[in-house]
C-alpha positions as semicolon CSV with decimal commas, in nm:
position;residue;x (nm);y (nm);z (nm)
1;M;6,973;5,188;11,840
2;I;6,891;4,888;11,623
3;S;6,517;4,964;11,635
4;N;6,583;5,323;11,529
5;I;6,798;5,206;11,239
6;M;6,538;4,952;11,122
7;T;6,266;5,218;11,141
8;M;6,478;5,446;10,926
9;V;6,547;5,163;10,681
10;R;6,173;5,098;10,644
11;K;6,120;5,469;10,586
12;E;6,384;5,473;10,309
13;L;6,242;5,160;10,143
14;I;5,885;5,295;10,156
15;D;5,998;5,625;10,002
16;A;6,181;5,434;9,729
17;A;5,882;5,208;9,659
18;R;5,662;5,511;9,594
19;D;5,876;5,604;9,294
20;K;5,828;5,283;9,093
21;R;5,990;5,428;8,782
22;S;6,312;5,501;8,970
23;V;6,308;5,155;9,130
24;M;6,263;4,978;8,797
25;A;6,531;5,192;8,633
26;G;6,776;5,059;8,887
27;L;6,667;4,699;8,829
28;Y;6,650;4,709;8,448
29;Y;7,018;4,621;8,435
30;A;6,971;4,319;8,660
31;I;6,681;4,193;8,447
32;G;6,801;4,284;8,099
33;T;7,173;4,211;8,109
34;P;7,147;3,829;8,152
35;L;6,898;3,816;7,864
36;L;7,127;4,023;7,642
37;M;7,423;3,803;7,736
38;C;7,228;3,490;7,641
39;G;7,128;3,642;7,308
40;M;7,491;3,729;7,238
41;F;7,610;3,378;7,330
42;M;7,345;3,216;7,110
43;L;7,446;3,437;6,817
44;L;7,816;3,358;6,863
45;I;7,754;2,984;6,896
46;G;7,546;2,991;6,578
47;Q;7,826;3,164;6,389
48;I;8,092;2,923;6,520
49;S;7,901;2,599;6,473
50;S;7,739;2,689;6,139
51;P;7,948;2,954;5,964
52;E;7,786;3,131;5,672
53;D;7,914;3,081;5,318
54;L;8,195;3,317;5,227
55;N;8,158;3,477;4,885
56;I;8,476;3,628;4,741
57;K;8,599;3,736;4,400
58;I;8,819;3,467;4,240
59;E;9,023;3,574;3,939
60;N;9,167;3,317;3,695
61;G;8,986;3,042;3,885
62;E;8,980;2,823;3,575
63;R;9,356;2,772;3,620
64;A;9,304;2,604;3,960
65;P;8,985;2,397;3,938
66;D;9,090;2,158;4,215
67;L;9,161;2,438;4,463
68;V;8,843;2,622;4,371
69;K;8,647;2,300;4,423
70;Y;8,817;2,245;4,761
71;L;8,734;2,600;4,873
72;S;8,375;2,551;4,760
73;S;8,348;2,240;4,979
74;Q;8,455;2,458;5,270
75;G;8,186;2,717;5,201
76;I;8,411;2,964;5,014
77;T;8,278;3,040;4,668
78;H;8,310;3,291;4,386
79;G;8,054;3,571;4,410
80;D;7,883;3,741;4,121
81;E;7,970;4,095;4,025
82;Q;7,612;4,199;4,110
83;D;7,652;4,061;4,461
84;K;7,663;4,360;4,699
85;S;7,802;4,170;4,998
86;L;8,106;4,319;5,168
87;D;8,324;4,009;5,122
88;V;8,282;3,992;4,743
89;K;8,385;4,352;4,696
90;D;8,676;4,359;4,938
91;I;8,834;4,010;4,924
92;R;8,999;3,894;4,602
93;L;9,187;3,570;4,533
94;I;9,409;3,592;4,224
95;F;9,579;3,292;4,062
96;S;9,895;3,363;3,862
97;D;9,902;3,302;3,488
98;D;10,150;3,012;3,527
99;Y;9,964;2,853;3,821
100;A;9,868;2,534;3,632
101;A;10,216;2,497;3,475
102;Q;10,393;2,539;3,810
103;M;10,166;2,285;3,977
104;A;10,225;2,038;3,695
105;K;10,602;2,076;3,739
106;G;10,576;2,023;4,115
107;L;10,692;2,379;4,186
108;S;10,544;2,652;4,400
109;A;10,244;2,817;4,238
110;E;10,160;3,176;4,327
111;V;9,825;3,274;4,474
112;T;9,761;3,634;4,579
113;L;9,510;3,727;4,847
114;V;9,407;4,092;4,822
115;A;9,216;4,236;5,119
116;D;9,220;4,517;5,375
117;N;9,332;4,351;5,697
118;S;9,260;4,668;5,898
119;N;8,888;4,625;5,829
120;E;8,747;4,458;6,141
121;K;8,449;4,318;5,948
122;L;8,682;4,131;5,714
123;Q;8,936;3,991;5,958
124;N;8,748;3,669;6,040
125;S;8,682;3,603;5,670
126;I;9,047;3,665;5,583
127;R;9,168;3,426;5,853
128;R;8,921;3,165;5,739
129;L;9,040;3,188;5,378
130;E;9,410;3,183;5,480
131;K;9,354;2,875;5,698
132;N;9,188;2,683;5,415
133;L;9,463;2,780;5,169
134;Q;9,729;2,661;5,413
135;T;9,544;2,332;5,467
136;Y;9,521;2,272;5,092
137;S;9,889;2,359;5,049
138;A;9,989;2,110;5,322
139;E;9,780;1,835;5,160
140;M;9,934;1,898;4,817
141;G;10,282;1,894;4,971
142;S;10,214;1,554;5,127
143;L;10,083;1,415;4,797
144;R;10,398;1,534;4,615
145;L;10,621;1,357;4,869
146;I;10,419;1,035;4,842
147;A;10,443;1,051;4,459
148;R;10,822;1,057;4,497
149;G;10,825;0,766;4,737
150;I;10,896;0,981;5,043
151;D;10,706;0,947;5,366
152;P;10,546;1,289;5,447
153;R;10,644;1,237;5,812
154;V;11,003;1,309;5,709
155;V;10,927;1,680;5,695
156;Q;10,753;1,663;6,032
157;P;11,035;1,582;6,276
158;I;10,824;1,668;6,580
159;K;10,464;1,560;6,629
160;V;10,299;1,750;6,909
161;N;10,017;1,577;7,093
162;V;9,808;1,806;7,313
163;E;9,610;1,644;7,593
164;D;9,347;1,883;7,717
165;Q;9,278;1,805;8,082
166;A;8,998;2,059;8,105
167;T;8,660;1,916;8,199
168;P;8,336;2,031;8,034
169;D;8,250;2,219;8,353
170;S;8,586;2,400;8,366
171;K;8,554;2,498;7,999
172;G;8,212;2,637;8,075
173;G;8,366;2,819;8,368
174;V;8,558;3,037;8,123
175;I;8,227;3,168;7,989
176;L;8,072;3,197;8,333
177;G;8,385;3,375;8,457
178;V;8,320;3,655;8,211
179;A;7,953;3,658;8,311
180;T;8,049;3,719;8,676
181;M;8,169;4,063;8,568
182;T;7,813;4,162;8,478
183;M;7,681;4,004;8,798
184;I;7,914;4,202;9,023
185;Y;7,845;4,521;8,829
186;A;7,472;4,467;8,898
187;V;7,551;4,540;9,264
188;F;7,668;4,890;9,172
189;I;7,393;4,967;8,921
190;S;7,087;4,837;9,110
191;G;7,117;5,064;9,413
192;M;7,255;5,372;9,241
193;N;6,921;5,549;9,183
194;L;6,816;5,499;9,544
195;A;7,155;5,624;9,666
196;I;7,120;5,946;9,467
197;D;6,754;5,996;9,560
198;T;6,808;5,944;9,934
199;S;7,099;6,189;9,947
200;A;7,114;6,459;9,679
201;G;6,743;6,409;9,606
202;E;6,639;6,462;9,967
203;R;6,855;6,772;9,987
204;E;6,688;6,923;9,678
205;R;6,345;6,848;9,829
206;N;6,458;7,017;10,155
207;S;6,377;6,702;10,350
208;L;6,734;6,619;10,452
209;A;6,760;6,907;10,698
210;L;6,418;6,816;10,840
211;L;6,529;6,455;10,885
212;L;6,846;6,560;11,067
213;S;6,640;6,777;11,303
214;H;6,464;6,471;11,445
215;P;6,592;6,313;11,770
216;V;6,788;6,050;11,580
217;S;7,166;6,041;11,570
218;T;7,341;6,123;11,245
219;R;7,517;5,787;11,260
220;N;7,186;5,600;11,269
221;I;7,057;5,798;10,972
222;V;7,370;5,722;10,770
223;L;7,365;5,353;10,863
224;A;6,997;5,329;10,767
225;K;7,063;5,483;10,426
226;V;7,358;5,248;10,367
227;L;7,147;4,944;10,462
228;A;6,858;5,053;10,239
229;V;7,084;5,096;9,935
230;T;7,258;4,767;10,018
231;I;6,922;4,586;10,016
232;F;6,847;4,719;9,671
233;A;7,195;4,624;9,550
234;M;7,157;4,268;9,680
235;L;6,808;4,246;9,527
236;G;6,959;4,338;9,191
237;L;7,229;4,075;9,232
238;L;6,973;3,808;9,326
239;L;6,759;3,894;9,023
240;T;7,063;3,874;8,798
241;L;7,152;3,528;8,933
242;I;6,798;3,392;8,903
243;I;6,744;3,521;8,549
244;S;7,089;3,399;8,446
245;K;7,018;3,052;8,583
246;L;6,691;3,033;8,388
247;S;6,806;3,192;8,063
248;Y;7,144;3,018;8,033
249;S;6,966;2,683;8,015
250;F;6,830;2,780;7,670
251;V;7,178;2,842;7,521
252;P;7,304;2,542;7,314
253;W;7,637;2,509;7,495
254;Q;7,667;2,142;7,389
255;E;7,752;2,255;7,036
256;L;8,080;2,387;7,175
257;G;8,151;2,068;7,371
258;F;8,089;2,195;7,724
259;T;7,814;2,298;7,960
260;V;7,744;2,617;8,152
261;S;7,523;2,587;8,457
262;I;7,466;2,818;8,751
263;S;7,446;2,589;9,052
264;T;7,286;2,662;9,386
265;N;7,630;2,658;9,550
266;F;7,749;2,924;9,307
267;I;7,445;3,142;9,381
268;L;7,501;3,113;9,758
269;L;7,873;3,190;9,723
270;M;7,798;3,483;9,493
271;L;7,552;3,631;9,743
272;L;7,800;3,582;10,029
273;I;8,085;3,743;9,839
274;G;7,858;4,012;9,695
275;L;7,739;4,136;10,037
276;P;8,062;4,321;10,131
277;I;8,079;4,463;9,778
278;A;7,718;4,581;9,808
279;I;7,793;4,755;10,140
280;M;8,095;4,928;9,988
281;A;7,898;5,024;9,677
282;A;7,621;5,174;9,889
283;S;7,868;5,372;10,103
284;L;8,059;5,494;9,799
285;Q;7,750;5,602;9,607
286;L;7,598;5,781;9,907
287;F;7,925;5,956;9,989
288;V;7,970;6,083;9,632
289;S;7,604;6,188;9,613
290;F;7,632;6,387;9,936
291;M;7,943;6,561;9,806
292;A;7,757;6,667;9,490
293;K;7,547;6,982;9,512
294;T;7,262;6,874;9,285
295;F;7,084;6,556;9,175
296;K;7,219;6,578;8,818
297;E;7,568;6,650;8,945
298;A;7,552;6,334;9,158
299;Q;7,450;6,132;8,853
300;S;7,747;6,267;8,658
301;Y;7,994;6,197;8,938
302;L;7,869;5,841;8,996
303;T;7,891;5,761;8,626
304;L;8,262;5,841;8,643
305;V;8,316;5,669;8,979
306;L;8,160;5,341;8,858
307;I;8,430;5,312;8,592
308;V;8,676;5,206;8,865
309;P;8,494;4,886;8,980
310;M;8,415;4,804;8,617
311;M;8,785;4,822;8,527
312;L;8,881;4,610;8,828
313;S;8,618;4,352;8,731
314;M;8,732;4,345;8,369
315;A;9,094;4,304;8,474
316;A;9,000;3,999;8,682
317;S;8,773;3,850;8,412
318;Y;9,027;3,869;8,131
319;N;9,331;3,791;8,349
320;I;9,512;4,110;8,249
321;A;9,566;4,237;8,601
322;P;9,894;4,230;8,795
323;D;9,912;4,007;9,101
324;T;9,867;4,303;9,336
325;L;9,504;4,344;9,222
326;Q;9,411;4,008;9,370
327;W;9,410;4,169;9,714
328;L;9,187;4,463;9,614
329;P;8,807;4,489;9,637
330;V;8,601;4,354;9,346
331;S;8,895;4,200;9,157
332;G;8,999;3,982;9,452
333;Q;8,647;3,851;9,510
334;Q;8,591;3,793;9,141
335;Q;8,910;3,591;9,101
336;A;8,793;3,372;9,389
337;L;8,459;3,322;9,213
338;I;8,631;3,231;8,886
339;A;8,846;2,975;9,071
340;F;8,530;2,821;9,220
341;I;8,340;2,787;8,891
342;K;8,645;2,632;8,723
343;G;8,664;2,366;8,993
344;R;8,983;2,496;9,150
345;E;9,057;2,557;9,514
346;I;8,922;2,889;9,639
347;P;9,209;3,118;9,752
348;M;9,069;3,179;10,100
349;L;9,344;3,418;10,214
350;Q;9,296;3,633;9,905
351;L;8,918;3,627;9,945
352;L;8,929;3,716;10,315
353;L;9,178;4,001;10,274
354;S;8,997;4,153;9,975
355;S;8,664;4,127;10,159
356;M;8,812;4,285;10,472
357;T;8,957;4,565;10,259
358;T;8,613;4,614;10,106
359;L;8,449;4,645;10,449
360;V;8,720;4,880;10,577
361;I;8,664;5,112;10,280
362;A;8,288;5,099;10,342
363;L;8,339;5,178;10,712
364;G;8,567;5,471;10,631
365;L;8,317;5,617;10,384
366;T;8,035;5,575;10,637
367;F;8,224;5,767;10,906
368;A;8,314;6,034;10,649
369;M;7,944;6,074;10,563
370;E;7,853;6,102;10,931
371;K;8,106;6,379;10,974
372;S;8,007;6,560;10,654
373;L;7,637;6,568;10,750
374;K;7,729;6,785;11,046
375;S;7,836;7,055;10,802
376;E;7,581;7,310;10,677
377;K;7,753;7,318;10,337
378;I;7,670;6,952;10,280
379;V;7,320;6,960;10,434
380;F;7,204;7,267;10,241
381;G;7,427;7,222;9,933
382;L;7,600;7,556;9,975
């Protein structure tokens, strides 16, 4: 039995290797996604560590030279009318006519910020300007109290000291926890083309019926197809891990005060946890492809089906899932991975139950495929 299955697996892998374009299409995600993630992280770090100057329109700025000078030191300046940047046109800071007189009297001076807060492109700039205005206001308030012989701490009855116990590795684990979502999704994407080609594709080429006519049990054929797709899925996961380990070393994480490194232990744990997910992914994709009548129909169905594991993975990454999801496939394994990379204790019971659930689902889909391939409607796509 095992020799028959391995022979069938070699047959499936050889057939897949002949279509190099289809193979590479399945692995493009595993190769390209880590590189895109690194590019995104480098861009975000650059914006956080070295924010660009913010040019806005300041009206009546001559009435508040000190505030204008303070904003300029923070990279917020008055833009020219000819400046076509989005911030200059859509963010205005207006000083009231009596601003200087009110400040001289020690009273509240009015400053109006005019902007469209529903514009996503402006929201960061608006928050940046508001934060600097609040900081300047707090400093002026303290100076007024000192001028009157009052300790500024009088208006601060509670001083909150925050002691962050997070280590650099655990802070980096937050970033890597989000990256695990793309790693797990690589399992589903990498083997999808092979799953469609070895099921709906073989049926369209009229080779599925010929294969079933050979003296090989239907169960062995199904198991061989599942193993072949699983191998491709695990290959995609391994490529994702290797490229991530290499490319993440070029991201300047130290500018954010932490490090992100993909250790050998993490790679081994990821491969171990990813194996049951890969088996389930292969069974699911093959089952859906066999249920479809054509190759294109299988592609459409799988595109919709893959939304489910993506949502489960996102729920685990962003901690927006209810506690019941920790026992489900994908989300349960991913939460265990996130706990590992943050230096916490791995929830073994959760990991074992979610992995067992994953394998049970894969086993059920495999038996369903074996039964369906005994039907002429499925074999001939009637």
